[in-house]
N, CA and C atoms as a LAMMPS dump frame, in Angstrom:
ITEM: TIMESTEP
0
ITEM: NUMBER OF ATOMS
168
ITEM: BOX BOUNDS ff ff ff
-5.0000000000000000e+02 5.0000000000000000e+02
-5.0000000000000000e+02 5.0000000000000000e+02
-5.0000000000000000e+02 5.0000000000000000e+02
ITEM: ATOMS id mol type element x y z
1 1 1 N 305.904 -383.737 144.774
2 1 2 C 305.86 -384.756 143.93
3 1 3 C 306.28 -384.22 142.529
4 2 1 N 307.162 -384.902 141.61
5 2 2 C 307.462 -384.522 140.371
6 2 3 C 306.122 -384.975 139.247
7 3 1 N 306.098 -384.133 138.439
8 3 2 C 305.137 -384.543 137.396
9 3 3 C 305.703 -385.504 136.353
10 4 1 N 305.132 -386.554 136.135
11 4 2 C 305.602 -387.649 135.121
12 4 3 C 304.543 -387.645 133.974
13 5 1 N 305.13 -387.599 132.894
14 5 2 C 304.364 -387.655 131.621
15 5 3 C 303.592 -389.16 131.548
16 6 1 N 302.508 -389.321 131.478
17 6 2 C 301.974 -390.566 131.355
18 6 3 C 302.187 -391.217 129.958
19 7 1 N 302.5 -392.679 130.17
20 7 2 C 302.754 -393.44 128.951
21 7 3 C 301.524 -394.192 128.43
22 8 1 N 301.506 -394.214 127.184
23 8 2 C 300.171 -394.881 126.666
24 8 3 C 300.529 -396.294 126.268
25 9 1 N 299.728 -397.109 127.021
26 9 2 C 300.074 -398.593 126.615
27 9 3 C 300.072 -398.941 125.153
28 10 1 N 300.813 -399.768 124.913
29 10 2 C 300.921 -400.364 123.462
30 10 3 C 299.564 -400.898 122.914
31 11 1 N 299.068 -400.58 121.747
32 11 2 C 297.768 -400.974 121.252
33 11 3 C 297.977 -401.544 119.71
34 12 1 N 296.886 -402.415 119.516
35 12 2 C 297.073 -403.082 118.047
36 12 3 C 295.495 -402.72 117.578
37 13 1 N 295.492 -402.169 116.265
38 13 2 C 294.345 -401.964 115.628
39 13 3 C 293.522 -403.543 115.272
40 14 1 N 292.377 -403.382 115.587
41 14 2 C 291.453 -404.739 115.242
42 14 3 C 290.31 -404.28 114.526
43 15 1 N 289.913 -404.88 113.438
44 15 2 C 288.659 -404.486 112.739
45 15 3 C 287.687 -405.555 113.132
46 16 1 N 286.549 -405.129 113.797
47 16 2 C 285.528 -405.987 114.091
48 16 3 C 284.155 -405.382 113.665
49 17 1 N 283.298 -406.37 113.545
50 17 2 C 281.834 -405.819 113.142
51 17 3 C 280.673 -406.109 114.272
52 18 1 N 280.125 -404.928 114.363
53 18 2 C 278.954 -404.596 115.533
54 18 3 C 277.793 -404.646 114.726
55 19 1 N 276.725 -405.284 115.413
56 19 2 C 275.269 -405.116 114.859
57 19 3 C 274.917 -403.729 115.141
58 20 1 N 274.174 -403.071 114.055
59 20 2 C 273.837 -401.695 113.963
60 20 3 C 273.109 -401.418 115.364
61 21 1 N 272.197 -402.303 115.652
62 21 2 C 271.535 -401.654 116.815
63 21 3 C 272.331 -401.538 118.14
64 22 1 N 273.414 -402.365 118.398
65 22 2 C 274.376 -402.175 119.594
66 22 3 C 275.209 -400.972 119.366
67 23 1 N 275.528 -400.7 118.057
68 23 2 C 276.396 -399.361 117.831
69 23 3 C 275.689 -398.365 118.43
70 24 1 N 274.395 -398.387 118.056
71 24 2 C 273.394 -397.123 118.594
72 24 3 C 273.168 -397.109 119.915
73 25 1 N 272.955 -398.175 120.698
74 25 2 C 272.905 -398.318 122.088
75 25 3 C 274.076 -397.815 122.61
76 26 1 N 275.202 -398.096 122.209
77 26 2 C 276.538 -397.589 122.863
78 26 3 C 276.609 -396.203 122.357
79 27 1 N 276.348 -395.681 121.333
80 27 2 C 276.495 -394.165 121.005
81 27 3 C 275.515 -393.337 121.886
82 28 1 N 274.363 -393.925 122.042
83 28 2 C 273.346 -393.307 123.141
84 28 3 C 273.835 -393.174 124.513
85 29 1 N 274.367 -394.43 125.002
86 29 2 C 275.047 -394.352 126.485
87 29 3 C 276.166 -393.208 126.645
88 30 1 N 276.861 -393.064 125.582
89 30 2 C 278.334 -392.252 125.789
90 30 3 C 277.994 -390.908 125.315
91 31 1 N 276.99 -390.641 124.549
92 31 2 C 276.646 -389.32 124.193
93 31 3 C 276.621 -388.134 125.474
94 32 1 N 277.246 -387.13 125.302
95 32 2 C 277.323 -386.083 126.111
96 32 3 C 278.421 -386.419 127.191
97 33 1 N 279.193 -387.567 127.088
98 33 2 C 280.143 -387.907 128.186
99 33 3 C 281.638 -387.868 127.546
100 34 1 N 282.537 -387.685 128.167
101 34 2 C 283.74 -387.685 127.577
102 34 3 C 284.364 -389.065 127.446
103 35 1 N 283.836 -390.067 126.773
104 35 2 C 284.285 -391.456 126.34
105 35 3 C 283.918 -391.6 124.906
106 36 1 N 285.09 -392.072 124.304
107 36 2 C 284.681 -392.541 122.841
108 36 3 C 284.241 -393.785 122.79
109 37 1 N 283.751 -394.304 121.689
110 37 2 C 283.328 -395.75 121.45
111 37 3 C 284.316 -396.593 121.677
112 38 1 N 285.528 -396.423 121.041
113 38 2 C 286.643 -397.361 121.694
114 38 3 C 286.9 -397.624 122.978
115 39 1 N 286.888 -396.331 123.88
116 39 2 C 287.179 -396.57 124.982
117 39 3 C 286.048 -397.329 125.94
118 40 1 N 284.686 -397.221 125.594
119 40 2 C 283.78 -397.861 126.133
120 40 3 C 283.627 -399.399 125.791
121 41 1 N 284.263 -399.766 124.495
122 41 2 C 284.291 -401.141 124.242
123 41 3 C 285.582 -401.775 124.896
124 42 1 N 286.617 -401.044 124.969
125 42 2 C 287.722 -401.585 125.703
126 42 3 C 287.295 -401.85 127.446
127 43 1 N 286.674 -400.916 127.903
128 43 2 C 286.257 -401.184 129.21
129 43 3 C 285.238 -402.213 129.426
130 44 1 N 284.415 -402.452 128.388
131 44 2 C 283.495 -403.58 128.563
132 44 3 C 284.036 -404.798 128.41
133 45 1 N 285.029 -404.87 127.496
134 45 2 C 285.641 -406.199 127.225
135 45 3 C 286.667 -406.417 128.362
136 46 1 N 287.184 -405.65 129.093
137 46 2 C 288.151 -405.797 130.305
138 46 3 C 286.973 -406.336 131.485
139 47 1 N 285.788 -405.756 131.656
140 47 2 C 284.992 -406.147 132.447
141 47 3 C 284.489 -407.607 132.311
142 48 1 N 284.044 -407.768 131.04
143 48 2 C 283.839 -409.28 130.616
144 48 3 C 284.892 -410.273 130.912
145 49 1 N 286.276 -410.037 130.72
146 49 2 C 287.271 -410.749 130.862
147 49 3 C 287.502 -410.963 132.429
148 50 1 N 287.252 -409.895 133.053
149 50 2 C 287.509 -410.319 134.585
150 50 3 C 286.368 -411.149 135.191
151 51 1 N 285.194 -410.999 134.563
152 51 2 C 283.978 -411.828 135.183
153 51 3 C 284.218 -413.223 134.689
154 52 1 N 284.732 -413.515 133.391
155 52 2 C 284.991 -414.997 132.992
156 52 3 C 286.312 -415.404 133.87
157 53 1 N 287.196 -414.662 134.174
158 53 2 C 288.349 -415.253 135.092
159 53 3 C 288.1 -415.702 136.31
160 54 1 N 286.961 -414.836 136.868
161 54 2 C 286.505 -415.012 138.213
162 54 3 C 285.662 -416.532 138.345
163 55 1 N 284.984 -416.758 137.148
164 55 2 C 284.34 -417.972 137.208
165 55 3 C 285.123 -419.164 137.242
166 56 1 N 286.299 -418.997 136.704
167 56 2 C 287.253 -420.203 136.782
168 56 3 C 287.533 -420.816 138.017
């Protein structure tokens, strides 16, 4: 199997505000893991979108 360089999906920068307590909770959850705040938020939003779509 030949190595393929992975492509990064296109992204758009969005500025959103989070309550400080939620930021602290997320940062505690990802501390010591190889996960960024942005990656956590993207995964959480994807999960929420899937759940809402399944409810339709």
